[in-house]
C-alpha positions in Angstrom: -17.0 -1.6 12.5 -13.4 -2.4 13.4 -13.1 -4.4 10.2 -14.2 -1.5 8.1 -11.9 1.0 9.9 -9.0 -1.4 9.6 -9.5 -1.8 5.8 -10.1 2.0 5.2 -7.0 2.9 7.2 -4.9 0.3 5.3 -6.1 1.7 2.0 -5.2 5.2 3.1 -1.8 4.0 4.4 -1.1 2.3 1.1 -2.0 5.3 -1.0 0.6 7.4 1.0 3.1 4.5 0.9 2.9 4.2 -2.9 3.4 7.9 -3.3 6.3 7.9 -0.8 8.0 5.0 -2.6 7.3 5.9 -6.2 6.0 9.5 -6.3 9.5 10.9 -6.7 9.8 8.9 -9.9 6.7 10.6 -11.2 8.1 14.0 -10.2 11.3 13.1 -12.0 9.4 12.1 -15.1 7.6 15.5 -14.9 11.0 17.2 -14.7 10.2 18.6 -11.3 12.8 16.8 -9.2 15.5 16.0 -11.7 17.9 18.4 -10.1 17.1 17.4 -6.5 20.0 15.8 -4.6 19.3 12.3 -3.3 18.9 13.5 0.3 16.1 15.8 -0.8 14.3 13.0 -2.5 14.7 10.9 0.6 13.4 13.7 2.8 10.4 14.2 0.5 9.6 10.5 0.6 9.9 10.4 4.4 7.6 13.4 4.7 4.9 11.4 2.8 5.7 8.2 4.7 4.8 10.0 8.0 1.2 10.1 6.8 1.4 6.5 5.8 2.4 5.5 9.4 -0.3 7.8 10.8 -2.8 5.4 9.1 -0.9 2.1 9.3 -0.2 2.0 13.0 -3.9 2.7 14.0 -5.1 0.2 11.4 -3.0 -2.5 12.9 -3.9 -1.6 16.5 -7.6 -1.5 15.7 -7.6 -4.6 13.6 -5.4 -6.8 15.8 -7.3 -9.4 17.8 -5.0 -8.9 20.7 -6.5 -5.4 21.0 -10.1 -6.6 20.5 -10.0 -6.4 16.7 -11.1 -9.1 14.2 -7.7 -10.2 12.7 -4.7 -12.1 13.8 -1.2 -10.9 12.6 -1.1 -13.2 9.6 -4.5 -12.1 8.4 -3.5 -8.4 8.9 -0.3 -8.9 6.9 -2.0 -10.7 4.0 -4.8 -8.1 3.8 -2.2 -5.3 3.8 -0.3 -7.0 1.0 -3.4 -7.4 -1.2 -4.4 -3.8 -0.5 -0.8 -2.6 -1.2 -0.6 -4.4 -4.6 -4.1 -3.2 -5.6 -3.4 0.4 -4.7 0.0 0.3 -6.4 -1.5 -1.2 -9.6 -4.2 1.4 -9.8 -1.8 4.3 -9.1 0.9 3.1 -11.5 -1.6 2.3 -14.3 -3.2 5.7 -14.0 -0.2 7.9 -13.5 2.8 6.3 -15.2 2.9 6.0 -19.0 3.9 2.7 -20.5 2.9 0.7 -17.5 0.0 -1.6 -18.2 -1.5 -4.7 -16.8 -0.4 -8.0 -18.4 -1.8 -11.5 -18.0 0.9 -12.5 -15.5 0.0 -9.5 -13.3 -3.6 -10.8 -13.2 -2.4 -14.3 -12.5 -0.4 -12.9 -9.5 -3.5 -11.2 -8.3 -5.4 -14.5 -8.4 -2.6 -16.0 -6.3 -3.0 -13.2 -3.8 -6.7 -13.8 -3.6 -6.0 -17.4 -2.9 -3.6 -16.3 -0.2 -6.4 -14.4 1.5 -8.7 -17.4 1.3 -6.1 -19.7 2.8 -5.1 -17.3 5.6 -8.7 -17.1 6.8 -9.2 -20.9 6.9 -9.5 -22.4 10.3 
């Protein structure tokens, strides 16, 4: 169960993270935030990032083997990176025009899958 909760919380965290980091660009593209000063854009992103941390911190605490979870720190980090790139790719592909998957993006994903394999080797 801790594995499932860790993964679900990491997915949730990365959805919020992607919107915190790149959502303001979509708002700018939609002509919503074009007149916002930079400090307002930063505050907007921090507001979203709060929810990211509300999922990220529990995911790491639940998942860390030092707290009885199934993963060591390296495994948690590699899992998080794969989830991050997957969530980012899905959101960008669906929400941003002109951003499409290329062969080199898929090659990079294969490398990440290999990283997950290697990090779990004993």
